[in-house]
C-alpha positions in Angstrom: 14.5 -1.6 -33.3 13.7 -5.2 -33.6 10.2 -5.9 -34.9 10.1 -3.4 -37.9 12.5 -5.4 -40.1 11.9 -9.2 -40.4 15.6 -9.9 -41.1 16.7 -7.9 -37.9 14.3 -10.1 -35.9 15.8 -13.3 -37.5 19.4 -12.0 -36.8 18.4 -11.0 -33.3 17.2 -14.5 -32.6 20.4 -16.1 -34.0 22.6 -13.8 -32.1 20.8 -14.7 -29.0 21.2 -18.4 -29.4 24.9 -18.2 -30.4 25.7 -16.0 -27.5 23.6 -18.1 -25.0 25.3 -21.2 -26.2 28.8 -19.8 -26.2 28.4 -18.3 -22.7 27.2 -21.8 -21.4 29.8 -23.9 -23.4 33.0 -22.0 -24.6 33.4 -19.2 -22.3 34.8 -20.7 -19.1 34.6 -17.8 -16.8 33.3 -18.3 -13.5 32.0 -14.7 -13.5 29.5 -16.0 -16.0 27.9 -18.4 -13.8 24.1 -18.2 -13.7 24.1 -15.6 -16.5 21.1 -15.7 -18.9 20.7 -14.0 -22.1 17.2 -12.8 -22.1 16.7 -10.7 -25.3 18.6 -9.4 -28.2 17.5 -6.4 -30.4 19.2 -5.7 -33.4 18.8 -2.2 -35.2 17.3 -2.0 -38.6 20.6 -1.2 -40.1 22.2 -4.5 -38.6 25.0 -2.4 -37.1 24.2 -2.8 -33.3 22.9 -5.5 -31.4 21.7 -4.9 -27.7 22.1 -8.2 -25.8 20.0 -7.9 -22.4 21.0 -10.3 -19.8 20.4 -11.2 -16.2 22.1 -13.1 -13.3 20.6 -15.3 -10.7 23.0 -14.1 -7.7 23.4 -15.3 -4.2 21.5 -13.3 -1.6 23.4 -10.0 -0.4 25.8 -10.4 -3.2 24.0 -9.5 -6.4 25.3 -6.2 -6.9 29.2 -7.2 -7.0 28.4 -10.5 -9.0 26.5 -8.3 -11.5 29.5 -5.9 -12.0 31.9 -8.8 -12.4 29.6 -10.5 -14.9 29.3 -7.3 -17.0 33.2 -7.0 -16.7 33.3 -10.7 -18.2 30.9 -10.1 -20.8 32.8 -6.9 -21.9 36.1 -8.8 -22.1 34.5 -11.5 -24.1 32.8 -9.2 -26.4 35.5 -9.5 -29.4 35.4 -13.3 -29.1 31.4 -13.4 -29.2 31.3 -11.1 -31.8 33.6 -13.5 -34.1 31.5 -16.4 -33.0 28.2 -14.7 -34.2 29.7 -13.6 -37.5 31.0 -17.0 -38.2 27.9 -18.7 -37.2 25.5 -16.2 -39.0 27.6 -15.9 -41.9 27.1 -12.2 -42.1 29.2 -9.7 -44.2 28.9 -7.3 -41.4 28.5 -8.6 -37.8 26.8 -6.1 -35.4 28.6 -4.5 -32.6 27.4 -6.1 -29.2 26.3 -4.0 -26.4 25.8 -5.8 -23.1 22.8 -4.4 -21.0 21.7 -5.7 -17.8 17.9 -6.6 -17.9 16.0 -4.8 -15.0 12.6 -6.5 -16.0 13.0 -9.8 -14.0 13.8 -7.8 -10.7 10.9 -5.4 -11.4 8.5 -8.2 -12.0 9.4 -9.8 -8.7 8.8 -6.5 -6.9 5.4 -6.1 -8.7 4.5 -9.8 -7.7 5.3 -8.9 -4.0 3.0 -5.8 -4.1 0.1 -7.8 -5.7 0.6 -10.4 -3.1 0.3 -7.9 -0.2 -2.7 -6.2 -1.9 -4.4 -9.8 -2.4 -3.9 -10.5 1.4 -5.3 -7.2 2.3 -8.4 -7.6 0.1 -8.9 -11.1 1.5 -8.7 -9.4 5.1 -11.3 -6.9 4.1 -13.5 -9.4 2.5 -13.6 -11.3 6.0 -14.5 -8.0 7.8 -17.2 -7.3 5.3 -19.0 -10.8 6.0 -20.1 -9.7 9.4 -20.3 -5.9 8.7 -23.7 -4.0 8.9 -24.7 -0.7 7.6 -24.7 2.4 9.9 -27.8 3.6 8.4 -30.1 2.3 5.7 -28.8 -0.3 3.5 -29.9 2.1 0.7 -29.8 5.7 1.8 -31.1 7.2 -1.6 -34.8 8.1 -2.3 -36.3 6.5 -5.3 -39.0 8.0 -7.4 -41.3 4.8 -7.3 -41.4 4.8 -3.6 -44.1 7.0 -1.7 -42.4 8.9 1.0 -44.5 8.8 4.3 -43.2 12.2 5.5 -44.8 13.9 2.3 -48.3 12.4 3.2 -48.2 13.5 7.0 -47.1 16.9 6.1 -50.1 17.3 3.9 -52.5 16.0 6.6 -50.9 18.7 8.9 -51.5 21.4 6.6 -55.2 20.4 6.2 -55.6 20.4 10.0 -53.8 23.8 10.4 -56.2 25.5 7.9 -59.2 27.6 9.5 -62.3 25.7 9.6 -65.3 27.4 7.8 -68.4 27.3 9.7 -71.9 27.7 8.3 -72.4 31.0 10.4 -69.2 32.4 8.6 -71.0 31.8 5.1 -74.0 33.7 6.1 -72.3 37.1 6.9 
């Protein structure tokens, strides 16, 4: 894939510029309105160029517009490949594959989840401001502190021990 071969990376950038320019200026197809070429990846052998695209659609009509745009891109595939070959001056022009880019939609969903999470964190922070502990603030015993219950238990043990009297010593 792109990234391992510097020439493939350069060709991918060139293919992206040529196709984006052609979609905007030369292809007068209304189905390609609001289509954006987001990325192109060329295989290391320069045989296939995966062209990732996305479209900003009208609310509620995204699915149908996406299908129509995919059809328009597939119909214009030969013309776009000829333009890429002409502009790039390549001996072998890569075959174009148009793939709808799901990343922008998924990014929007992730942003929505993060926004809800951020609001919930703010609500919890407000509740935490006036909260008090149900027990001690630090319920754990620490070695450096002297436990008062241990001292009182030692005093009780000494009190419960039988007292020796001087009369008991003489017998």
